[in-house]
All heavy atoms as an XYZ file, in Angstrom:
890
protein
N       5.622    -11.786      7.407
C       4.636    -11.098      8.213
C       3.569    -12.108      8.610
O       3.009    -12.776      7.771
C       4.045     -9.954      7.391
C       2.986     -9.142      8.080
S       3.474     -8.083      9.448
C       5.045     -7.470      8.964
N       3.307    -12.195      9.872
C       2.302    -13.135     10.362
C       0.911    -12.662      9.981
O       0.624    -11.481      9.988
C       2.419    -13.267     11.880
N       0.042    -13.610      9.658
C      -1.297    -13.250      9.208
C      -2.126    -12.634     10.313
O      -3.088    -11.938     10.042
C      -2.001    -14.473      8.628
O      -2.136    -15.456      9.633
N      -1.767    -12.834     11.610
C      -2.542    -12.243     12.683
C      -2.332    -10.732     12.776
O      -3.070    -10.042     13.467
C      -2.239    -12.912     14.024
C      -0.775    -12.828     14.399
O       0.078    -12.763     13.503
O      -0.494    -12.841     15.612
N      -1.344    -10.183     12.065
C      -1.129     -8.744     12.019
C      -1.896     -8.087     10.884
O      -1.833     -6.894     10.708
C       0.356     -8.422     11.850
C       1.135     -8.776     13.083
O       0.602     -8.754     14.192
N       2.392     -9.112     12.915
N      -2.611     -8.871     10.098
C      -3.335     -8.356      8.940
C      -4.691     -7.814      9.372
O      -5.433     -8.476     10.077
C      -3.517     -9.471      7.907
C      -4.354     -9.063      6.741
C      -3.855     -8.187      5.810
C      -5.633     -9.538      6.591
C      -4.626     -7.802      4.741
C      -6.402     -9.156      5.534
C      -5.895     -8.282      4.605
N      -4.989     -6.582      8.985
C      -6.266     -5.961      9.326
C      -6.962     -5.537      8.035
O      -6.631     -4.507      7.466
C      -6.049     -4.744     10.226
C      -5.344     -5.100     11.493
N      -5.941     -5.770     12.517
C      -4.068     -4.900     11.886
C      -5.087     -5.955     13.494
N      -3.937     -5.442     13.121
N      -7.912     -6.319      7.543
C      -8.575     -5.969      6.288
C      -9.486     -4.765      6.438
O      -9.924     -4.428      7.536
C      -9.390     -7.225      5.962
C      -9.619     -7.867      7.285
C      -8.419     -7.551      8.129
N      -9.753     -4.087      5.321
C     -10.680     -2.961      5.310
C     -12.088     -3.416      5.617
O     -12.839     -2.743      6.299
C     -10.689     -2.306      3.926
C      -9.550     -1.381      3.587
C      -9.704     -0.872      2.167
C      -9.481     -0.219      4.547
N     -12.480     -4.537      5.081
C     -13.846     -5.011      5.212
C     -13.897     -6.205      6.149
O     -13.057     -7.081      6.088
C     -14.386     -5.426      3.840
O     -15.633     -6.034      3.980
N     -14.891     -6.232      7.025
C     -15.039     -7.377      7.908
C     -16.164     -8.282      7.432
O     -16.623     -9.144      8.147
C     -15.327     -6.919      9.352
O     -16.504     -6.115      9.339
C     -14.157     -6.156      9.919
N     -16.617     -8.076      6.208
C     -17.689     -8.905      5.655
C     -17.223    -10.353      5.569
O     -16.047    -10.642      5.377
C     -18.071     -8.401      4.257
N     -18.156    -11.261      5.731
C     -17.824    -12.693      5.702
C     -17.727    -13.160      4.258
O     -18.603    -13.829      3.737
C     -18.873    -13.492      6.449
N     -16.648    -12.775      3.599
C     -16.410    -13.188      2.225
C     -15.022    -13.810      2.159
O     -14.143    -13.461      2.935
C     -16.490    -11.988      1.244
C     -17.886    -11.429      1.197
C     -15.506    -10.910      1.620
N     -14.820    -14.736      1.248
C     -13.493    -15.336      1.138
C     -12.472    -14.300      0.680
O     -12.793    -13.417     -0.105
C     -13.671    -16.428      0.087
C     -14.984    -16.225     -0.529
C     -15.772    -15.279      0.319
N     -11.269    -14.395      1.213
C     -10.189    -13.523      0.784
C      -9.163    -14.376      0.069
O      -8.822    -15.466      0.529
C      -9.569    -12.810      1.976
C     -10.538    -11.858      2.623
C      -9.868    -11.012      3.668
O      -8.709    -11.211      3.996
N     -10.590    -10.063      4.181
N      -8.682    -13.884     -1.052
C      -7.730    -14.626     -1.862
C      -6.355    -14.005     -1.689
O      -6.209    -12.800     -1.741
C      -8.148    -14.595     -3.336
C      -9.539    -15.083     -3.542
N      -9.864    -16.418     -3.542
C     -10.705    -14.419     -3.704
C     -11.163    -16.558     -3.728
N     -11.695    -15.350     -3.820
N      -5.346    -14.829     -1.495
C      -3.985    -14.357     -1.311
C      -3.194    -14.630     -2.582
O      -3.289    -15.701     -3.154
C      -3.321    -15.075     -0.120
O      -4.119    -14.845      1.035
C      -1.927    -14.559      0.111
N      -2.423    -13.645     -3.000
C      -1.583    -13.763     -4.186
C      -0.164    -13.399     -3.806
O       0.075    -12.697     -2.849
C      -2.077    -12.815     -5.282
C      -3.495    -13.060     -5.659
N      -3.859    -13.988     -6.595
C      -4.648    -12.520     -5.201
C      -5.171    -13.995     -6.718
N      -5.673    -13.112     -5.874
N       0.781    -13.835     -4.584
C       2.170    -13.523     -4.317
C       2.843    -14.683     -3.613
O       2.327    -15.791     -3.561
N       4.007    -14.398     -3.042
C       4.762    -15.446     -2.382
C       4.825    -15.162     -0.891
O       4.302    -14.185     -0.408
C       6.156    -15.505     -2.992
O       6.776    -14.258     -2.874
N       5.501    -16.029     -0.180
C       5.576    -15.891      1.270
C       6.374    -14.660      1.653
O       7.133    -14.114      0.866
C       6.241    -17.124      1.866
O       7.603    -17.132      1.536
N       6.217    -14.243      2.901
C       6.948    -13.081      3.393
C       8.442    -13.369      3.484
O       9.238    -12.462      3.575
C       6.407    -12.664      4.756
N       8.833    -14.640      3.459
C      10.246    -14.979      3.554
C      10.979    -14.773      2.229
O      12.187    -14.703      2.199
C      10.423    -16.433      4.005
C      10.070    -16.671      5.456
C       8.571    -16.751      5.710
O       7.827    -17.214      4.819
O       8.138    -16.345      6.791
N      10.274    -14.725      1.128
C      10.951    -14.550     -0.145
C       9.999    -14.088     -1.212
O       8.798    -14.236     -1.095
N      10.525    -13.477     -2.243
C       9.703    -13.032     -3.358
C       9.005    -11.722     -3.082
O       9.333    -10.990     -2.166
N       8.026    -11.418     -3.910
C       7.316    -10.140     -3.829
C       6.380    -10.110     -2.629
O       6.138    -11.111     -1.969
C       6.519     -9.928     -5.117
N       5.855     -8.936     -2.364
C       4.909     -8.764     -1.268
C       3.641     -9.572     -1.539
O       3.334     -9.912     -2.669
C       4.572     -7.283     -1.113
N       2.907     -9.878     -0.480
C       1.662    -10.630     -0.585
C       0.505     -9.642     -0.622
O       0.485     -8.682      0.129
C       1.497    -11.566      0.621
C       2.617    -12.610      0.617
C       0.135    -12.225      0.629
C       2.659    -13.462      1.864
N      -0.463     -9.866     -1.520
C      -1.656     -9.029     -1.482
C      -2.894     -9.893     -1.370
O      -2.899    -11.052     -1.752
C      -1.735     -8.080     -2.675
C      -2.041     -8.695     -4.015
C      -3.357     -8.910     -4.409
C      -1.030     -9.012     -4.906
C      -3.653     -9.447     -5.654
C      -1.307     -9.550     -6.143
C      -2.624     -9.760     -6.510
O      -2.910    -10.293     -7.737
N      -3.917     -9.312     -0.777
C      -5.191    -10.001     -0.583
C      -6.284     -9.203     -1.247
O      -6.295     -7.984     -1.182
C      -5.525    -10.126      0.897
C      -4.572    -10.981      1.655
C      -4.970    -11.018      3.105
N      -3.931    -11.715      3.843
C      -4.165    -12.564      4.812
N      -5.388    -12.799      5.200
N      -3.173    -13.159      5.433
N      -7.192     -9.908     -1.880
C      -8.376     -9.274     -2.451
C      -9.442     -9.256     -1.371
O      -9.817    -10.292     -0.834
C      -8.855    -10.050     -3.673
C      -7.862    -10.013     -4.819
C      -8.328    -10.782     -6.029
O      -9.509    -11.181     -6.088
O      -7.498    -10.996     -6.919
N      -9.914     -8.076     -1.032
C     -10.946     -7.931     -0.017
C     -12.321     -8.018     -0.661
O     -12.466     -7.819     -1.863
C     -10.784     -6.589      0.705
C      -9.422     -6.475      1.369
O      -8.932     -7.419      1.963
N      -8.807     -5.319      1.244
N     -13.327     -8.292      0.119
C     -14.683     -8.467     -0.381
C     -15.297     -7.220     -0.988
O     -16.261     -7.299     -1.741
N     -14.727     -6.050     -0.698
C     -15.293     -4.806     -1.215
C     -14.603     -4.324     -2.489
O     -14.827     -3.215     -2.938
C     -15.250     -3.715     -0.150
C     -13.834     -3.383      0.300
O     -12.874     -4.038     -0.161
O     -13.690     -2.463      1.130
N     -13.755     -5.160     -3.083
C     -13.073     -4.801     -4.325
C     -11.711     -4.165     -4.116
O     -10.986     -3.926     -5.073
N     -11.353     -3.879     -2.877
C     -10.034     -3.326     -2.606
C      -9.042     -4.472     -2.422
O      -9.427     -5.633     -2.332
C     -10.045     -2.455     -1.335
O     -10.407     -3.267     -0.218
C     -11.015     -1.295     -1.474
N      -7.773     -4.117     -2.370
C      -6.718     -5.106     -2.106
C      -5.850     -4.577     -0.979
O      -5.666     -3.380     -0.836
C      -5.857     -5.325     -3.352
C      -6.606     -6.017     -4.452
C      -5.729     -6.269     -5.633
N      -6.481     -7.027     -6.633
C      -5.946     -7.506     -7.728
N      -4.681     -7.307     -8.000
N      -6.692     -8.180     -8.582
N      -5.313     -5.490     -0.213
C      -4.388     -5.137      0.858
C      -3.059     -5.825      0.592
O      -3.023     -7.024      0.345
C      -4.943     -5.587      2.205
O      -6.135     -4.890      2.488
N      -1.992     -5.057      0.635
C      -0.647     -5.577      0.406
C       0.076     -5.633      1.743
O       0.177     -4.624      2.440
C       0.149     -4.663     -0.564
C       1.584     -5.152     -0.701
C      -0.519     -4.578     -1.911
N       0.549     -6.811      2.102
C       1.376     -6.955      3.297
C       2.805     -6.630      2.903
O       3.354     -7.241      1.988
C       1.294     -8.389      3.850
O      -0.066     -8.670      4.153
C       2.149     -8.549      5.090
N       3.394     -5.655      3.565
C       4.745     -5.234      3.228
C       5.770     -6.239      3.731
O       5.671     -6.730      4.862
C       5.047     -3.858      3.834
C       4.150     -2.720      3.379
C       4.544     -1.427      4.090
C       4.212     -2.543      1.869
N       6.729     -6.539      2.919
C       7.817     -7.425      3.316
C       8.735     -6.704      4.299
O       9.270     -7.304      5.216
C       8.599     -7.856      2.074
C       9.658     -8.886      2.354
C      10.268     -9.403      1.076
C      11.335    -10.445      1.401
N      11.975    -10.941      0.200
N       8.868     -5.382      4.110
C       9.698     -4.549      4.972
C       8.836     -3.390      5.488
O       8.724     -2.356      4.820
C      10.912     -4.011      4.205
C      11.779     -5.101      3.648
C      11.625     -5.526      2.339
C      12.739     -5.714      4.433
C      12.406     -6.540      1.816
C      13.522     -6.733      3.927
C      13.364     -7.151      2.616
N       8.194     -3.567      6.658
C       7.324     -2.511      7.183
C       8.054     -1.172      7.320
O       9.265     -1.120      7.524
C       6.908     -3.043      8.554
C       7.036     -4.527      8.431
C       8.213     -4.739      7.520
N       7.293     -0.105      7.186
C       7.807      1.259      7.261
C       7.508      1.814      8.652
O       6.394      1.677      9.149
C       7.124      2.144      6.190
C       7.469      3.605      6.377
C       7.497      1.668      4.798
N       8.505      2.419      9.271
C       8.316      3.041     10.577
C       8.394      4.552     10.399
O       9.406      5.082      9.939
C       9.377      2.563     11.594
C       9.186      3.271     12.926
C       9.312      1.059     11.762
N       7.305      5.231     10.754
C       7.257      6.689     10.708
C       7.447      7.213     12.124
O       6.875      6.668     13.073
C       5.917      7.173     10.169
C       5.557      6.749      8.755
C       4.160      7.252      8.412
C       6.558      7.293      7.763
N       8.224      8.266     12.254
C       8.429      8.882     13.561
C       7.903     10.307     13.510
O       8.222     11.061     12.594
C       9.903      8.872     13.938
C      10.454      7.485     14.149
C      11.909      7.479     14.571
O      12.690      8.292     14.023
O      12.256      6.680     15.451
N       7.069     10.632     14.484
C       6.497     11.966     14.591
C       7.009     12.568     15.893
O       7.135     11.870     16.894
C       4.968     11.905     14.661
C       4.309     11.211     13.500
C       3.975      9.862     13.569
C       4.019     11.907     12.334
C       3.363      9.223     12.509
C       3.419     11.272     11.272
C       3.089      9.931     11.361
O       2.485      9.305     10.309
N       7.254     13.854     15.884
C       7.700     14.464     17.126
C       7.542     15.968     17.128
O       7.481     16.609     16.083
N       7.427     16.494     18.320
C       7.423     17.937     18.542
C       7.998     18.175     19.923
O       8.516     17.261     20.560
C       6.011     18.528     18.386
C       5.011     17.917     19.346
O       5.369     17.449     20.417
N       3.751     17.914     18.955
N       7.895     19.378     20.431
C       8.487     19.720     21.717
C       7.841     18.979     22.879
O       8.414     18.899     23.963
C       8.401     21.231     21.944
O       7.042     21.637     21.959
N       6.663     18.422     22.665
C       5.952     17.733     23.745
C       6.151     16.228     23.723
O       5.588     15.525     24.556
C       4.472     18.073     23.680
C       4.202     19.549     23.896
C       2.728     19.870     23.891
O       1.895     18.982     23.856
N       2.417     21.145     23.916
N       6.891     15.726     22.786
C       7.132     14.287     22.755
C       7.182     13.753     21.342
O       7.135     14.505     20.364
N       7.270     12.436     21.249
C       7.328     11.798     19.935
C       6.580     10.482     19.979
O       6.286      9.947     21.046
C       8.776     11.570     19.506
O       9.400     10.676     20.391
N       6.277      9.972     18.800
C       5.629      8.668     18.697
C       6.059      8.024     17.389
O       6.507      8.695     16.468
C       4.112      8.769     18.768
C       3.465      9.446     17.581
C       1.940      9.490     17.751
N       1.319     10.159     16.645
C       0.815      9.549     15.576
N       0.849      8.242     15.480
N       0.265     10.232     14.596
N       5.933      6.708     17.352
C       6.265      5.941     16.158
C       5.015      5.237     15.664
O       4.179      4.812     16.454
C       7.341      4.896     16.443
C       8.695      5.470     16.721
C       9.703      4.368     16.920
C      11.077      4.961     17.198
N      12.082      3.898     17.361
N       4.919      5.109     14.347
C       3.822      4.372     13.722
C       4.435      3.410     12.719
O       5.240      3.811     11.878
C       2.870      5.332     13.010
C       1.758      4.653     12.260
C       0.897      5.624     11.465
O       1.112      6.844     11.526
O       0.004      5.129     10.754
N       4.061      2.139     12.809
C       4.559      1.137     11.877
C       3.470      0.816     10.869
O       2.343      0.496     11.241
C       4.980     -0.147     12.613
O       6.005      0.185     13.553
C       5.494     -1.191     11.642
N       3.810      0.928      9.601
C       2.886      0.580      8.522
C       3.348     -0.767      7.975
O       4.416     -0.876      7.384
C       2.871      1.655      7.426
C       2.400      2.973      8.019
C       1.999      1.232      6.255
C       2.507      4.157      7.099
N       2.530     -1.803      8.212
C       2.906     -3.150      7.787
C       2.087     -3.627      6.593
O       2.373     -4.683      6.034
C       2.773     -4.130      8.946
O       1.460     -4.093      9.451
N       1.067     -2.854      6.221
C       0.283     -3.209      5.037
C      -0.286     -1.936      4.421
O      -0.398     -0.905      5.081
C      -0.847     -4.183      5.385
O      -1.787     -3.561      6.238
N      -0.614     -2.032      3.145
C      -1.236     -0.927      2.415
C      -2.586     -1.389      1.898
O      -2.692     -2.468      1.315
C      -0.368     -0.504      1.220
C       1.016      0.034      1.537
C       1.807      0.216      0.240
C       0.923      1.354      2.292
N      -3.601     -0.590      2.112
C      -4.925     -0.869      1.562
C      -5.055     -0.093      0.257
O      -4.873      1.117      0.240
C      -6.016     -0.460      2.546
C      -5.940     -1.273      3.817
O      -5.748     -2.478      3.765
N      -6.059     -0.626      4.948
N      -5.333     -0.814     -0.822
C      -5.362     -0.211     -2.154
C      -6.793     -0.186     -2.666
O      -7.439     -1.220     -2.797
C      -4.452     -0.995     -3.128
C      -3.033     -1.026     -2.558
C      -4.491     -0.376     -4.512
C      -2.096     -1.928     -3.297
N      -7.270      1.023     -2.930
C      -8.631      1.203     -3.445
C      -8.668      0.890     -4.941
O      -7.651      0.859     -5.620
C      -9.076      2.646     -3.226
C      -9.163      3.032     -1.770
C      -9.592      4.466     -1.644
N      -8.433      5.337     -1.718
C      -7.994      6.072     -0.712
N      -8.618      6.069      0.427
N      -6.932      6.829     -0.846
N      -9.876      0.708     -5.434
C     -10.066      0.488     -6.871
C      -9.802      1.785     -7.641
O     -10.076      2.867     -7.154
C     -11.488      0.000     -7.137
C     -11.722     -1.414     -6.601
C     -13.145     -1.880     -6.843
N     -13.577     -1.717     -8.217
C     -13.350     -2.584     -9.196
N     -12.682     -3.683     -8.953
N     -13.796     -2.355    -10.414
N      -9.281      1.633     -8.831
C      -9.028      2.762     -9.718
C     -10.353      3.384    -10.130
O     -11.317      2.678    -10.419
C      -8.273      2.252    -10.956
C      -7.650      3.284    -11.870
C      -6.566      4.061    -11.153
C      -7.060      2.602    -13.089
N     -10.423      4.722    -10.139
C     -11.650      5.397    -10.550
C     -11.334      6.507    -11.552
O     -10.177      6.732    -11.907
C     -12.416      5.936     -9.336
C     -11.614      6.956     -8.536
O     -10.746      7.635     -9.064
N     -11.904      7.053     -7.253
N     -12.361      7.184    -12.007
C     -12.210      8.219    -13.032
C     -11.317      9.364    -12.604
O     -10.541      9.899    -13.409
N     -11.388      9.793    -11.343
C     -10.558     10.897    -10.876
C      -9.080     10.538    -10.986
O      -8.272     11.347    -11.453
C     -10.902     11.259     -9.431
C     -10.049     12.404     -8.904
C     -10.279     12.624     -7.424
C      -9.452     13.755     -6.872
N      -8.053     13.764     -7.210
N      -8.727      9.324    -10.558
C      -7.331      8.905    -10.636
C      -6.894      8.826    -12.095
O      -5.789      9.254    -12.444
C      -7.112      7.555     -9.914
C      -5.674      7.080    -10.062
C      -7.485      7.671     -8.442
N      -7.754      8.310    -12.954
C      -7.422      8.241    -14.386
C      -7.171      9.637    -14.961
O      -6.223      9.838    -15.726
C      -8.535      7.544    -15.167
C      -8.674      6.061    -14.861
S      -7.202      5.115    -15.290
C      -7.129      5.353    -17.040
N      -8.015     10.592    -14.586
C      -7.829     11.978    -15.056
C      -6.485     12.525    -14.578
O      -5.750     13.165    -15.336
C      -8.968     12.857    -14.514
C      -9.804     13.481    -15.564
C     -10.834     14.501    -15.107
N     -10.863     14.851    -13.708
C     -11.791     14.451    -12.842
N     -12.766     13.667    -13.228
N     -11.750     14.838    -11.585
N      -6.170     12.282    -13.314
C      -4.903     12.765    -12.771
C      -3.706     12.085    -13.442
O      -2.668     12.710    -13.651
C      -4.859     12.556    -11.258
C      -5.828     13.476    -10.516
O      -6.310     14.463    -11.111
O      -6.098     13.193     -9.335
N      -3.860     10.809    -13.798
C      -2.785     10.114    -14.505
C      -2.561     10.695    -15.894
O      -1.422     10.803    -16.357
C      -3.086      8.618    -14.613
C      -2.926      7.815    -13.336
C      -3.413      6.391    -13.539
C      -1.482      7.827    -12.861
N      -3.646     11.071    -16.573
C      -3.508     11.677    -17.897
C      -2.733     12.984    -17.840
O      -2.030     13.339    -18.782
C      -4.890     11.892    -18.522
C      -5.619     10.610    -18.929
C      -7.049     10.927    -19.360
C      -4.863      9.894    -20.036
N      -2.835     13.685    -16.727
C      -2.080     14.933    -16.554
C      -0.589     14.677    -16.357
O       0.211     15.604    -16.422
C      -2.630     15.707    -15.355
C      -4.011     16.247    -15.581
C      -4.446     17.127    -14.403
N      -5.845     17.444    -14.547
C      -6.804     17.061    -13.714
N      -6.503     16.369    -12.642
N      -8.051     17.386    -13.936
N      -0.219     13.430    -16.091
C       1.182     13.062    -15.856
C       1.873     12.573    -17.125
O       2.994     12.070    -17.061
C       1.262     11.951    -14.814
S       0.632     12.389    -13.207
N       1.225     12.696    -18.259
C       1.745     12.159    -19.521
C       3.234     12.465    -19.687
O       3.655     13.614    -19.629
C       0.960     12.743    -20.689
C       1.303     12.123    -22.013
C       0.416     12.659    -23.114
C       0.741     11.976    -24.422
N      -0.131     12.458    -25.489
N       4.018     11.403    -19.832
C       5.456     11.541    -20.035
C       6.265     11.625    -18.749
O       7.481     11.641    -18.789
N       5.617     11.710    -17.606
C       6.330     11.799    -16.332
C       5.974     10.584    -15.471
O       5.045     10.616    -14.671
C       5.956     13.102    -15.614
C       6.810     13.381    -14.392
O       7.483     12.452    -13.897
O       6.798     14.539    -13.919
N       6.729      9.493    -15.673
C       6.422      8.236    -15.005
C       6.527      8.336    -13.493
O       5.751      7.718    -12.764
C       7.327      7.105    -15.515
C       7.041      6.670    -16.940
C       7.720      7.573    -17.967
O       8.631      8.354    -17.594
O       7.339      7.508    -19.144
N       7.489      9.104    -13.005
C       7.651      9.250    -11.553
C       6.418      9.912    -10.940
O       5.885      9.440     -9.933
C       8.893     10.082    -11.227
C       9.094     10.281     -9.734
C      10.306     11.136     -9.415
O      11.143     11.389    -10.305
O      10.409     11.560     -8.261
N       5.944     10.958    -11.562
C       4.754     11.648    -11.069
C       3.532     10.728    -11.137
O       2.719     10.693    -10.212
C       4.505     12.921    -11.878
C       3.370     13.764    -11.351
C       3.245     15.070    -12.117
C       2.091     15.904    -11.591
N       1.939     17.139    -12.357
N       3.418      9.957    -12.203
C       2.288      9.029    -12.354
C       2.309      7.968    -11.259
O       1.261      7.643    -10.686
C       2.322      8.372    -13.736
N       3.477      7.432    -10.935
C       3.585      6.432     -9.879
C       3.183      7.022     -8.527
O       2.456      6.402     -7.756
C       5.007      5.864     -9.809
C       5.255      4.785     -8.769
C       4.324      3.590     -8.954
C       6.706      4.350     -8.816
N       3.613      8.250     -8.258
C       3.240      8.900     -7.001
C       1.750      9.198     -6.936
O       1.129      9.062     -5.881
C       4.051     10.174     -6.791
C       5.517      9.956     -6.434
C       6.264     11.279     -6.395
C       5.661      9.211     -5.125
N       1.148      9.590     -8.069
C      -0.303      9.808     -8.110
C      -1.028      8.505     -7.790
O      -1.948      8.476     -6.963
C      -0.757     10.366     -9.483
C      -2.258     10.226     -9.684
C      -0.340     11.827     -9.621
N      -0.622      7.426     -8.437
C      -1.243      6.131     -8.166
C      -1.097      5.752     -6.696
O      -2.064      5.361     -6.041
C      -0.613      5.035     -9.030
C      -1.173      4.866    -10.425
C      -0.358      3.831    -11.186
C      -2.631      4.474    -10.386
N       0.110      5.854     -6.177
C       0.360      5.446     -4.808
C      -0.454      6.267     -3.813
O      -1.162      5.719     -2.968
C       1.852      5.536     -4.467
C       2.147      5.160     -3.048
C       2.241      3.829     -2.693
C       2.295      6.128     -2.072
C       2.475      3.465     -1.374
C       2.532      5.771     -0.747
C       2.629      4.442     -0.401
N      -0.348      7.583     -3.901
C      -1.009      8.430     -2.900
C      -2.528      8.355     -2.991
O      -3.206      8.318     -1.968
C      -0.551      9.895     -2.996
O      -0.830     10.401     -4.301
C       0.936     10.032     -2.694
N      -3.076      8.310     -4.204
C      -4.530      8.306     -4.340
C      -5.151      6.942     -4.091
O      -6.263      6.853     -3.595
C      -4.938      8.854     -5.699
C      -4.656     10.348     -5.786
C      -5.331     10.990     -6.974
O      -6.259     10.446     -7.568
N      -4.865     12.167     -7.336
N      -4.447      5.879     -4.420
C      -5.023      4.553     -4.220
C      -4.799      4.012     -2.817
O      -5.561      3.165     -2.352
C      -4.493      3.562     -5.258
C      -4.857      3.872     -6.709
C      -4.344      2.769     -7.629
C      -6.349      4.074     -6.890
N      -3.760      4.489     -2.116
C      -3.513      4.016     -0.756
C      -3.943      5.016      0.310
O      -4.130      4.630      1.458
C      -2.016      3.721     -0.528
O      -1.280      4.941     -0.608
C      -1.491      2.692     -1.505
N      -4.044      6.292     -0.061
C      -4.352      7.318      0.928
C      -3.156      7.677      1.796
O      -3.271      8.421      2.758
N      -1.986      7.161      1.448
C      -0.766      7.445      2.201
C      -0.029      8.627      1.574
O      -0.108      8.851      0.374
C       0.165      6.223      2.198
C      -0.387      5.017      2.897
C      -0.416      5.179      4.406
O       0.226      6.049      4.975
N      -1.188      4.329      5.057
N       0.723      9.376      2.375
C       1.499     10.493      1.823
C       2.735     10.009      1.068
O       3.164      8.860      1.222
C       1.901     11.289      3.074
C       1.908     10.278      4.171
C       0.828      9.284      3.823
N       3.308     10.898      0.283
C       4.519     10.570     -0.472
C       5.652     10.127      0.451
O       6.493      9.318      0.055
C       4.972     11.759     -1.319
C       4.082     12.036     -2.501
C       4.570     13.197     -3.355
O       5.756     13.595     -3.234
O       3.769     13.703     -4.148
N       5.674     10.633      1.686
C       6.739     10.259      2.630
C       6.766      8.754      2.876
O       7.835      8.171      3.047
C       6.551     11.006      3.948
N       5.606      8.102      2.871
C       5.562      6.649      3.047
C       6.172      5.972      1.826
O       6.974      5.043      1.950
C       4.122      6.156      3.311
C       4.044      4.633      3.275
C       3.629      6.690      4.647
N       5.833      6.437      0.640
C       6.409      5.880     -0.587
C       7.933      5.995     -0.540
O       8.646      5.048     -0.892
C       5.868      6.601     -1.826
C       6.421      6.066     -3.110
C       5.848      4.969     -3.727
C       7.537      6.652     -3.695
C       6.381      4.454     -4.906
C       8.069      6.146     -4.872
C       7.485      5.050     -5.478
N       8.436      7.144     -0.086
C       9.880      7.368     -0.039
C      10.599      6.363      0.853
O      11.769      6.066      0.632
C      10.183      8.784      0.454
C       9.762      9.853     -0.542
O       9.532      9.527     -1.724
O       9.657     11.023     -0.131
N       9.898      5.820      1.844
C      10.509      4.877      2.778
C      10.311      3.416      2.395
O      10.901      2.526      3.011
C       9.946      5.109      4.187
C      10.255      6.473      4.799
C       9.499      6.653      6.103
C      11.757      6.652      5.005
N       9.502      3.147      1.364
C       9.239      1.762      0.957
C      10.469      1.117      0.337
O      11.203      1.744     -0.432
C       8.108      1.702     -0.072
C       6.692      1.911      0.425
C       5.720      1.876     -0.751
C       6.305      0.881      1.468
N      10.656     -0.148      0.646
C      11.691     -0.951      0.015
C      11.268     -1.249     -1.426
O      10.079     -1.345     -1.721
C      11.858     -2.259      0.810
C      12.998     -3.101      0.283
O      14.127     -2.929      0.753
O      12.728     -3.945     -0.616
N      12.234     -1.430     -2.300
C      11.944     -1.672     -3.713
C      11.074     -2.919     -3.914
O      10.212     -2.949     -4.799
C      13.246     -1.751     -4.553
C      12.923     -1.732     -6.050
C      14.063     -2.972     -4.179
C      12.345     -0.432     -6.533
N      11.244     -3.951     -3.080
C      10.410     -5.145     -3.213
C       8.954     -4.843     -2.876
O       8.041     -5.417     -3.476
C      10.950     -6.280     -2.335
C      12.248     -6.856     -2.857
C      12.712     -8.042     -2.041
O      11.868     -8.896     -1.683
O      13.909     -8.122     -1.765
N       8.731     -3.961     -1.910
C       7.367     -3.587     -1.568
C       6.743     -2.678     -2.615
O       5.553     -2.732     -2.867
C       7.317     -2.936     -0.185
C       7.611     -3.945      0.926
O       7.203     -5.111      0.779
O       8.253     -3.565      1.913
N       7.571     -1.855     -3.259
C       7.061     -1.039     -4.379
C       6.625     -1.961     -5.502
O       5.573     -1.762     -6.110
C       8.131     -0.023     -4.845
C       8.364      1.021     -3.760
C       7.706      0.639     -6.161
C       9.531      1.949     -4.021
N       7.404     -3.008     -5.756
C       7.036     -3.985     -6.782
C       5.739     -4.680     -6.395
O       4.872     -4.919     -7.236
C       8.147     -5.001     -6.980
N       5.575     -4.995     -5.115
C       4.338     -5.622     -4.643
C       3.134     -4.723     -4.821
O       2.050     -5.176     -5.202
N       3.310     -3.428     -4.573
C       2.230     -2.459     -4.797
C       1.875     -2.425     -6.270
O       0.705     -2.424     -6.650
C       2.660     -1.061     -4.326
C       1.771      0.046     -4.820
C       0.535      0.260     -4.233
C       2.162      0.857     -5.869
C      -0.300      1.278     -4.693
C       1.341      1.872     -6.327
C       0.102      2.074     -5.739
N       2.878     -2.434     -7.135
C       2.654     -2.391     -8.584
C       1.911     -3.638     -9.072
O       1.099     -3.560     -9.974
C       3.967     -2.260     -9.323
O       4.624     -1.064     -8.959
N       2.203     -4.799     -8.462
C       1.534     -6.047     -8.858
C       0.091     -6.082     -8.420
O      -0.754     -6.672     -9.079
C       2.264     -7.239     -8.246
C       3.628     -7.490     -8.845
C       4.382     -8.595     -8.106
O       3.774     -9.268     -7.255
O       5.567     -8.759     -8.381
N      -0.209     -5.465     -7.271
C      -1.570     -5.500     -6.730
C      -2.462     -4.614     -7.552
O      -3.596     -4.811     -7.724
C      -1.569     -5.070     -5.272
């Protein structure tokens, strides 16, 4: 993924640190943003298609913005005790703001990248 396609959450003039390996191999790349969030560049972007009787449109998700963990998410994770799948979905949906449908379309390497970030 070319860096010119990267759109950070924060436009503050702070250094951004890149972790992970290149988009050509290895896990997804994540960046630490100046506001404490992280952005993960997906190795395999997700294409969502929306449609109704009046037409359709496509949306490509090439990165995920991951918020910092907070008390609400921790409380929701405690309710998932013993259900790892539910806990992973809680983390994904609450920290990225994306619906479960996006998680369902993620490649396993990008899921690993989300887990590392």
